[in-house]
C-alpha positions as CSV (number, residue, x, y, z in Angstrom):
1,X,-33.1,86.4,-134.2
2,X,-30.5,85.0,-131.8
3,X,-32.6,87.0,-128.5
4,X,-36.1,85.2,-130.3
5,X,-33.9,81.7,-130.1
6,X,-32.6,82.2,-126.8
7,X,-36.0,83.2,-125.1
8,X,-37.7,80.1,-126.9
9,X,-35.0,77.8,-125.5
10,X,-35.6,78.7,-122.2
11,X,-39.2,78.4,-122.4
12,X,-38.5,74.7,-124.0
13,X,-39.6,71.8,-121.8
14,X,-38.2,68.3,-121.8
15,X,-41.6,66.7,-122.8
16,X,-41.4,68.8,-125.8
17,X,-37.5,67.6,-126.9
18,X,-38.7,63.9,-126.2
19,X,-41.8,63.9,-128.2
20,X,-39.6,65.8,-131.0
21,X,-37.1,63.6,-130.6
22,X,-40.1,60.3,-131.0
23,X,-41.4,62.1,-133.7
24,X,-37.7,62.2,-135.5
25,X,-37.2,58.5,-134.5
26,X,-40.2,57.1,-135.4
27,X,-39.8,58.5,-138.9
28,X,-36.3,57.2,-139.4
29,X,-37.3,53.7,-138.2
30,X,-40.2,53.6,-140.4
31,X,-38.5,55.3,-143.2
32,X,-37.1,52.4,-145.6
33,X,-40.0,49.9,-144.4
34,X,-42.3,52.6,-146.0
35,X,-40.0,53.4,-148.7
36,X,-40.2,49.4,-149.4
37,X,-43.9,49.5,-149.4
38,X,-44.5,52.4,-151.6
39,X,-41.9,50.8,-154.0
40,X,-43.5,47.6,-154.1
41,X,-46.9,49.3,-154.9
42,X,-45.4,51.0,-157.5
43,X,-43.5,48.0,-158.9
44,X,-46.8,45.9,-158.8
45,X,-48.4,48.6,-161.6
46,X,-45.1,48.9,-163.6
47,X,-44.9,44.9,-164.4
48,X,-47.8,45.4,-166.3
49,X,-46.0,47.6,-168.6
50,X,-43.8,46.2,-171.8
51,X,-41.3,48.9,-171.4
52,X,-38.4,49.2,-168.4
53,X,-38.2,52.9,-168.4
54,X,-40.9,52.6,-165.4
55,X,-38.7,50.4,-163.9
56,X,-35.7,53.0,-163.8
57,X,-38.3,55.2,-162.8
58,X,-39.0,53.7,-159.3
59,X,-34.9,52.6,-159.2
60,X,-34.4,56.6,-159.7
61,X,-37.0,57.5,-156.8
62,X,-35.6,54.6,-154.5
63,X,-32.9,56.5,-152.6
64,X,-34.4,60.0,-152.5
65,X,-38.2,58.6,-151.4
66,X,-36.3,57.4,-148.3
67,X,-34.6,60.7,-147.6
68,X,-37.4,62.7,-148.1
69,X,-39.0,60.8,-145.6
70,X,-36.6,61.2,-142.9
71,X,-36.2,64.9,-143.8
72,X,-40.0,65.2,-143.4
73,X,-39.5,63.9,-139.7
74,X,-37.1,65.9,-139.1
75,X,-39.2,69.3,-140.3
76,X,-42.0,68.0,-138.3
77,X,-39.8,67.5,-135.0
78,X,-38.8,70.8,-135.7
79,X,-42.3,72.0,-136.2
80,X,-43.7,70.7,-132.8
81,X,-41.0,72.6,-130.9
82,X,-42.3,75.6,-132.2
83,X,-39.3,77.4,-133.0
84,X,-39.7,81.5,-133.3
85,X,-41.0,82.9,-136.8
86,X,-37.8,84.0,-137.8
87,X,-36.1,80.3,-137.3
88,X,-39.4,78.6,-138.3
89,X,-39.0,80.8,-141.8
90,X,-35.0,79.5,-142.3
91,X,-36.2,75.8,-141.4
92,X,-38.9,75.6,-143.9
93,X,-36.4,77.1,-146.6
94,X,-34.1,74.6,-145.9
95,X,-37.3,71.6,-145.9
96,X,-38.4,73.1,-149.2
97,X,-34.8,73.1,-150.7
98,X,-34.4,69.6,-149.7
99,X,-37.4,68.4,-151.1
100,X,-36.2,70.1,-154.5
101,X,-33.1,68.4,-154.1
102,X,-34.3,65.1,-153.8
103,X,-36.6,65.6,-156.6
104,X,-33.7,66.5,-158.6
105,X,-31.3,63.7,-157.7
106,X,-34.2,61.6,-158.9
107,X,-34.8,63.2,-162.1
108,X,-30.9,63.5,-162.9
109,X,-30.7,59.5,-162.2
110,X,-33.5,59.2,-164.5
111,X,-31.8,60.8,-167.3
112,X,-29.3,57.9,-167.4
113,X,-32.3,55.7,-168.6
114,X,-33.3,58.1,-171.7
115,X,-31.7,55.6,-174.2
116,X,-34.5,53.0,-173.3
117,X,-37.1,55.7,-173.2
118,X,-36.2,56.6,-177.0
119,X,-36.1,53.0,-177.4
120,X,-39.8,52.9,-176.4
121,X,-40.8,55.7,-178.7
122,X,-38.8,54.7,-181.7
123,X,-40.5,51.2,-181.8
124,X,-44.1,52.7,-181.2
125,X,-43.5,55.7,-183.6
126,X,-41.3,53.7,-185.8
127,X,-38.7,56.3,-185.8
128,X,-34.8,55.7,-185.8
129,X,-32.7,57.5,-183.2
130,X,-29.0,57.9,-183.8
131,X,-26.5,56.7,-181.2
132,X,-24.8,59.7,-181.0
133,X,-27.7,61.8,-180.4
134,X,-29.1,59.9,-177.4
135,X,-26.2,61.0,-175.7
136,X,-26.5,64.3,-176.5
137,X,-30.0,64.7,-175.6
138,X,-29.3,63.0,-172.3
139,X,-26.3,65.6,-171.5
140,X,-29.1,68.2,-172.2
141,X,-31.7,66.9,-170.0
142,X,-28.9,66.6,-167.3
143,X,-28.5,70.4,-167.7
144,X,-32.2,71.4,-167.8
145,X,-33.0,69.7,-164.5
146,X,-29.4,71.2,-162.8
147,X,-30.5,74.2,-164.1
148,X,-34.4,74.1,-163.0
149,X,-33.2,72.7,-159.8
150,X,-30.7,75.5,-159.0
151,X,-33.8,78.2,-160.1
152,X,-36.2,76.4,-157.6
153,X,-33.5,76.9,-154.8
154,X,-32.8,80.4,-155.6
155,X,-36.5,81.5,-155.9
156,X,-37.0,79.6,-152.6
157,X,-34.6,81.6,-150.8
158,X,-35.9,84.9,-152.4
159,X,-33.2,85.6,-155.0
160,X,-34.6,87.4,-158.1
161,X,-34.1,84.9,-161.2
162,X,-34.3,87.7,-163.8
163,X,-31.2,89.1,-162.2
164,X,-29.9,85.9,-162.0
165,X,-30.8,85.1,-165.7
166,X,-29.2,88.9,-166.7
167,X,-26.0,87.8,-164.9
168,X,-25.7,84.7,-166.5
169,X,-26.3,86.1,-170.0
170,X,-23.4,89.2,-169.3
171,X,-21.2,86.1,-168.1
172,X,-21.7,84.3,-171.0
173,X,-21.0,86.9,-173.6
174,X,-17.8,87.7,-171.2
175,X,-16.9,83.7,-171.4
176,X,-18.1,83.6,-175.2
177,X,-15.4,86.2,-176.1
178,X,-12.7,85.1,-174.0
179,X,-13.2,81.4,-175.4
180,X,-14.4,81.7,-178.8
181,X,-12.5,78.6,-179.9
182,X,-14.4,76.4,-177.4
183,X,-17.7,78.0,-178.4
184,X,-17.2,77.6,-182.1
185,X,-16.3,73.9,-181.1
186,X,-19.4,73.4,-179.1
187,X,-21.5,74.9,-182.4
188,X,-19.4,72.4,-184.5
189,X,-20.4,69.6,-182.2
190,X,-24.2,70.3,-182.2
191,X,-24.0,70.6,-186.2
192,X,-22.3,67.3,-186.4
193,X,-24.5,65.5,-184.0
194,X,-27.8,67.0,-185.7
195,X,-27.0,67.0,-189.3
196,X,-25.2,63.5,-188.5
197,X,-22.6,63.4,-191.3
198,X,-20.8,60.8,-189.6
199,X,-21.9,58.6,-186.5
200,X,-19.9,56.5,-184.4
201,X,-18.1,53.2,-185.9
202,X,-18.2,55.1,-189.9
203,X,-15.2,55.3,-192.1
204,X,-14.7,59.1,-193.1
205,X,-12.2,60.8,-195.2
206,X,-11.6,64.6,-194.4
207,X,-8.5,67.0,-195.5
208,X,-7.1,66.7,-191.9
209,X,-7.7,63.0,-191.2
210,X,-8.9,59.5,-192.3
211,X,-10.3,56.8,-190.2
212,X,-12.8,55.4,-188.1
213,X,-14.8,57.7,-186.1
214,X,-14.3,56.3,-182.3
215,X,-16.0,59.1,-180.1
216,X,-18.0,62.6,-180.6
217,X,-18.2,64.9,-178.0
218,X,-19.4,68.6,-177.5
219,X,-15.8,69.8,-178.2
220,X,-13.9,67.4,-180.2
221,X,-14.2,64.0,-182.7
222,X,-11.8,61.1,-182.5
223,X,-10.8,59.3,-185.1
224,X,-9.0,56.3,-185.2
225,X,-6.2,56.0,-188.4
226,X,-5.5,53.3,-190.3
227,X,-2.3,53.0,-188.9
228,X,-3.8,52.8,-185.2
229,X,-3.2,56.4,-184.2
230,X,-5.8,58.3,-182.3
231,X,-6.4,61.7,-184.1
232,X,-8.5,64.3,-181.7
233,X,-9.9,66.8,-184.2
234,X,-11.8,70.0,-182.9
235,X,-15.7,69.9,-184.2
236,X,-15.3,73.7,-185.5
237,X,-12.6,72.2,-188.1
238,X,-14.9,69.2,-189.3
239,X,-17.9,71.4,-189.3
240,X,-16.1,73.7,-191.9
241,X,-14.5,70.9,-194.1
242,X,-15.8,68.4,-196.7
243,X,-16.2,64.8,-195.2
244,X,-16.5,62.0,-197.5
245,X,-18.1,59.1,-195.4
246,X,-17.4,55.7,-197.2
247,X,-19.4,53.9,-194.7
248,X,-22.2,54.9,-196.1
249,X,-21.5,53.9,-199.7
250,X,-24.6,51.5,-201.5
251,X,-21.6,50.0,-203.7
252,X,-18.1,50.1,-204.5
253,X,-16.3,51.2,-207.0
254,X,-13.5,48.7,-208.8
255,X,-11.7,50.4,-211.8
256,X,-8.3,49.1,-213.2
257,X,-6.4,48.6,-216.5
258,X,-5.2,45.4,-218.7
259,X,-2.4,45.9,-221.3
260,X,-2.2,43.2,-224.1
261,X,0.7,42.4,-225.9
262,X,1.1,44.7,-229.0
263,X,1.3,41.6,-231.0
264,X,-2.4,40.6,-229.9
265,X,-4.4,40.3,-233.1
266,X,-7.9,42.4,-233.5
267,X,-10.1,39.2,-233.3
268,X,-8.9,37.5,-230.5
269,X,-9.1,41.3,-228.5
270,X,-12.9,41.2,-229.8
271,X,-13.3,37.8,-228.0
272,X,-11.4,38.8,-224.5
273,X,-13.7,42.1,-224.6
274,X,-17.0,39.6,-225.0
275,X,-16.0,37.3,-222.5
276,X,-14.8,39.3,-219.8
277,X,-18.4,41.6,-220.3
278,X,-20.0,38.3,-220.6
279,X,-18.2,37.2,-216.7
280,X,-18.9,40.4,-215.0
281,X,-22.6,40.4,-215.9
282,X,-23.0,36.9,-214.6
283,X,-21.0,37.7,-211.3
284,X,-23.6,38.1,-208.4
285,X,-20.7,40.2,-206.7
286,X,-20.6,42.9,-209.5
287,X,-23.7,45.3,-209.4
288,X,-25.2,45.3,-212.6
289,X,-26.1,49.1,-212.8
290,X,-22.5,50.3,-214.7
291,X,-20.4,47.5,-216.0
292,X,-17.7,49.1,-218.4
293,X,-15.1,47.1,-220.4
294,X,-13.7,48.8,-223.4
295,X,-10.4,49.1,-225.9
296,X,-9.6,52.4,-224.3
297,X,-6.5,53.4,-226.0
298,X,-3.3,51.7,-228.3
299,X,0.3,52.5,-227.8
300,X,3.8,51.4,-228.6
301,X,3.6,48.6,-226.0
302,X,0.3,47.5,-226.1
303,X,-3.7,47.8,-226.4
304,X,-5.1,49.1,-223.3
305,X,-8.1,47.8,-222.0
306,X,-10.2,49.8,-219.4
307,X,-12.4,48.1,-216.9
308,X,-15.0,49.9,-214.7
309,X,-17.7,48.2,-212.5
310,X,-18.7,48.1,-209.0
311,X,-19.1,45.3,-206.4
312,X,-22.3,44.9,-204.5
313,X,-20.5,44.9,-201.4
314,X,-18.4,48.1,-199.6
315,X,-16.9,45.9,-197.1
316,X,-13.0,46.5,-197.4
317,X,-11.8,42.7,-197.0
318,X,-14.9,41.6,-199.0
319,X,-14.0,43.6,-201.5
320,X,-10.2,42.6,-201.9
321,X,-11.6,38.9,-202.2
322,X,-13.6,39.9,-205.1
323,X,-11.2,41.8,-206.9
324,X,-8.7,38.9,-206.7
325,X,-11.4,36.7,-208.0
326,X,-12.1,38.6,-210.6
327,X,-8.6,39.5,-211.6
328,X,-8.0,35.5,-211.8
329,X,-10.9,34.7,-214.1
330,X,-9.8,37.6,-216.2
331,X,-6.5,35.9,-216.9
332,X,-8.4,32.6,-217.1
333,X,-9.9,34.4,-220.0
334,X,-6.9,35.5,-221.4
335,X,-5.1,32.3,-221.3
336,X,-8.4,30.7,-223.1
337,X,-7.7,33.1,-225.7
338,X,-3.7,32.6,-225.9
339,X,-3.4,36.5,-225.4
340,X,-0.4,38.0,-223.4
341,X,-0.1,40.9,-221.2
342,X,2.2,43.5,-222.3
343,X,5.6,43.7,-220.9
344,X,7.5,47.2,-220.7
345,X,10.6,47.0,-222.3
346,X,12.1,45.9,-225.3
347,X,12.2,42.4,-227.2
348,X,15.5,42.0,-228.6
349,X,15.5,38.7,-231.8
350,X,18.3,37.2,-232.7
351,X,18.6,36.0,-236.6
352,X,19.9,32.5,-236.8
353,X,22.4,33.0,-239.8
354,X,24.0,35.6,-237.9
355,X,23.6,35.6,-234.2
356,X,25.7,38.9,-233.8
357,X,23.1,40.7,-235.7
358,X,20.1,42.1,-233.4
359,X,16.6,43.3,-234.4
360,X,14.5,45.6,-231.8
361,X,11.2,45.1,-232.2
362,X,10.0,47.6,-229.3
363,X,11.6,50.7,-228.2
364,X,12.9,51.1,-224.4
365,X,10.1,52.3,-222.1
């Protein structure tokens, strides 16, 4: 091959070199105007569409298109010089490899607009795509583009794809055995992303942690606890644990007990129960599906009333406000019926005729 190039160079004239240089300069000088013209023509058609994905497509091909035109000028200038067959063969491989790289770069940049594409399809087909799934699909598309680009380049240079794939299989097996935890985390991330037990911003509780989901990646999930600490949990751990997603509550439970004084007459207890039930049934913040207000038990300290119901809101701050208002209104009902709450301890009465004589009505708690 070296001898062929030396023989070729010996027969090369300055006219051939000049013409070859002119061809290259024409493509270099006309590259940007020609690219702008092509982009302008394409933009004229994309303006007629409502989605912005085709606009991103034009932006993605802008720079690769210019390099493709410049490389074509370089290839034609070399072609004019009539290199020896062996050198021309290598130049052809290099040119086709450059074309594959330019197309691959354009597609790689285009994958960043996956969110807009899915937004367009979801609007057309009335589908809902989770905000975790879209970045996941974007990463998969980037990997596919890179794999196809690498495969085409290897094929262009005569490497066996079957042997390469088999080598990847053996290497993948060795890596998976050496990095078992990493592989299990990847599968755990895939399960979490596809089954979507939670999404970013959800309040979740597991045996390992409780807090708000901040980020989900292939390997781990980041949770911001209520103490404002950031906890990173391997996906394999989360995939094998029971997960409570509090953010997906349709209603929020509210349960508490009221203990009335042991001296409260039965009629007053019944009136209090009736008024509390009526108040909860008229409260728009209380879910009307299940409201339970019952005298649960009696003991030596008082009468225990159980309140069990749900609020229509699941937002914690709103739930606390509703709970406060309900407590205050229940106190008003008790005050209206002159009913007192039980106070743990003992009550001591003194006889007027003998202040030193004590009578204990309640035993200490």
